FIVEX-898671 format. One record per residue (C-alpha): x negated, y negated, z negated; residue number from 1. Coordinates in nm, 3 decimals. Example, Ala and Ser with C-alpha at 12.3 -4.5 7.8 and 13.67 -1.06 7.14 Angstrom:
2
+---------+---------+---------+------+
!      px !      py !      pz ! resi !
+---------+---------+---------+------+
!  -1.230 !   0.450 !  -0.780 !    1 !
!  -1.367 !   0.106 !  -0.714 !    2 !
+---------+---------+---------+------+
//
This chain:
113
+---------+---------+---------+------+
!      px !      py !      pz ! resi !
+---------+---------+---------+------+
!   0.000 !   0.000 !   0.000 !    1 !
!  -0.124 !  -0.350 !   0.079 !    2 !
!  -0.202 !  -0.616 !  -0.180 !    3 !
!   0.090 !  -0.862 !  -0.167 !    4 !
!  -0.135 !  -1.138 !  -0.300 !    5 !
!  -0.399 !  -1.112 !  -0.030 !    6 !
!  -0.408 !  -1.362 !   0.254 !    7 !
!  -0.296 !  -1.242 !   0.599 !    8 !
!  -0.562 !  -1.095 !   0.824 !    9 !
!  -0.649 !  -1.264 !   1.154 !   10 !
!  -0.439 !  -1.004 !   1.336 !   11 !
!  -0.140 !  -1.057 !   1.107 !   12 !
!  -0.168 !  -1.432 !   1.157 !   13 !
!  -0.151 !  -1.382 !   1.535 !   14 !
!   0.157 !  -1.161 !   1.493 !   15 !
!   0.325 !  -1.423 !   1.272 !   16 !
!   0.245 !  -1.708 !   1.513 !   17 !
!   0.395 !  -1.515 !   1.806 !   18 !
!   0.700 !  -1.414 !   1.601 !   19 !
!   0.767 !  -1.781 !   1.520 !   20 !
!   0.813 !  -1.840 !   1.896 !   21 !
!   1.116 !  -1.609 !   1.920 !   22 !
!   1.413 !  -1.847 !   1.938 !   23 !
!   1.736 !  -1.811 !   1.742 !   24 !
!   1.983 !  -1.592 !   1.926 !   25 !
!   1.703 !  -1.382 !   2.077 !   26 !
!   1.501 !  -1.079 !   1.974 !   27 !
!   1.195 !  -0.904 !   2.105 !   28 !
!   1.070 !  -0.551 !   2.056 !   29 !
!   0.764 !  -0.434 !   1.867 !   30 !
!   0.621 !  -0.323 !   2.202 !   31 !
!   0.685 !  -0.652 !   2.381 !   32 !
!   0.533 !  -0.843 !   2.092 !   33 !
!   0.232 !  -0.612 !   2.101 !   34 !
!   0.194 !  -0.662 !   2.476 !   35 !
!   0.207 !  -1.041 !   2.432 !   36 !
!  -0.081 !  -1.007 !   2.185 !   37 !
!  -0.277 !  -0.752 !   2.393 !   38 !
!  -0.219 !  -0.493 !   2.121 !   39 !
!  -0.113 !  -0.150 !   2.236 !   40 !
!   0.018 !  -0.039 !   1.898 !   41 !
!   0.381 !  -0.105 !   1.812 !   42 !
!   0.306 !   0.048 !   1.473 !   43 !
!   0.040 !  -0.214 !   1.401 !   44 !
!   0.292 !  -0.486 !   1.484 !   45 !
!   0.546 !  -0.323 !   1.253 !   46 !
!   0.296 !  -0.298 !   0.969 !   47 !
!   0.201 !  -0.664 !   1.004 !   48 !
!   0.567 !  -0.765 !   0.998 !   49 !
!   0.633 !  -0.541 !   0.699 !   50 !
!   0.372 !  -0.746 !   0.510 !   51 !
!   0.518 !  -1.080 !   0.627 !   52 !
!   0.495 !  -1.317 !   0.328 !   53 !
!   0.646 !  -1.608 !   0.522 !   54 !
!   1.001 !  -1.488 !   0.593 !   55 !
!   1.230 !  -1.641 !   0.701 !   56 !
!   0.992 !  -1.905 !   0.847 !   57 !
!   0.835 !  -1.615 !   1.034 !   58 !
!   1.157 !  -1.451 !   1.155 !   59 !
!   1.057 !  -1.085 !   1.150 !   60 !
!   1.426 !  -0.991 !   1.162 !   61 !
!   1.412 !  -1.091 !   1.531 !   62 !
!   1.189 !  -0.792 !   1.616 !   63 !
!   1.370 !  -0.468 !   1.702 !   64 !
!   1.290 !  -0.119 !   1.827 !   65 !
!   1.208 !  -0.047 !   2.191 !   66 !
!   1.553 !   0.105 !   2.250 !   67 !
!   1.705 !  -0.223 !   2.124 !   68 !
!   1.836 !  -0.069 !   1.803 !   69 !
!   1.751 !  -0.257 !   1.485 !   70 !
!   1.447 !  -0.048 !   1.392 !   71 !
!   1.338 !  -0.129 !   1.038 !   72 !
!   1.350 !  -0.425 !   0.803 !   73 !
!   1.169 !  -0.501 !   0.478 !   74 !
!   1.015 !  -0.154 !   0.490 !   75 !
!   1.350 !   0.024 !   0.528 !   76 !
!   1.507 !   0.200 !   0.825 !   77 !
!   1.858 !   0.228 !   0.678 !   78 !
!   2.080 !   0.094 !   0.402 !   79 !
!   2.141 !  -0.257 !   0.275 !   80 !
!   1.820 !  -0.408 !   0.416 !   81 !
!   1.914 !  -0.298 !   0.767 !   82 !
!   2.267 !  -0.431 !   0.721 !   83 !
!   2.113 !  -0.762 !   0.612 !   84 !
!   1.902 !  -0.771 !   0.931 !   85 !
!   2.215 !  -0.714 !   1.139 !   86 !
!   2.401 !  -0.995 !   0.954 !   87 !
!   2.110 !  -1.235 !   1.008 !   88 !
!   2.104 !  -1.159 !   1.381 !   89 !
!   2.485 !  -1.186 !   1.406 !   90 !
!   2.470 !  -1.528 !   1.239 !   91 !
!   2.210 !  -1.640 !   1.496 !   92 !
!   2.429 !  -1.533 !   1.788 !   93 !
!   2.253 !  -1.212 !   1.890 !   94 !
!   2.504 !  -0.985 !   2.064 !   95 !
!   2.529 !  -0.608 !   2.034 !   96 !
!   2.695 !  -0.329 !   2.231 !   97 !
!   2.939 !  -0.079 !   2.081 !   98 !
!   2.649 !   0.148 !   1.977 !   99 !
!   2.472 !  -0.128 !   1.784 !  100 !
!   2.202 !  -0.201 !   2.042 !  101 !
!   2.105 !  -0.558 !   2.125 !  102 !
!   2.232 !  -0.670 !   2.464 !  103 !
!   1.952 !  -0.724 !   2.718 !  104 !
!   2.061 !  -1.086 !   2.766 !  105 !
!   1.944 !  -1.152 !   2.409 !  106 !
!   1.589 !  -1.022 !   2.461 !  107 !
!   1.315 !  -1.287 !   2.454 !  108 !
!   1.040 !  -1.244 !   2.709 !  109 !
!   0.701 !  -1.389 !   2.625 !  110 !
!   0.528 !  -1.578 !   2.906 !  111 !
!   0.270 !  -1.375 !   3.097 !  112 !
!  -0.079 !  -1.447 !   2.970 !  113 !
+---------+---------+---------+------+
//
């Protein structure tokens, strides 16, 4: 487990800066965020976001799984934390299909680097 009092690593800082650029009403996936940062590991992105000490300023709730399901939130993949993530996205105008997947129109694309 990570030390919650430690400062973010350089990699985590890059993840947080990119996450701040996801506008309200949009989401991105762990994979798309990784690609924008030239990081091939969705898991590394997820771990950085799990350690996010700056929420909600760094809106980690706007990052979802590659299949556009919610994925995880606050270290949980089910339960109240995931319901809270869904409520936060609903309040921001993110739209979902009948199976709970984010609609493609709500996916933020990072500019090509």
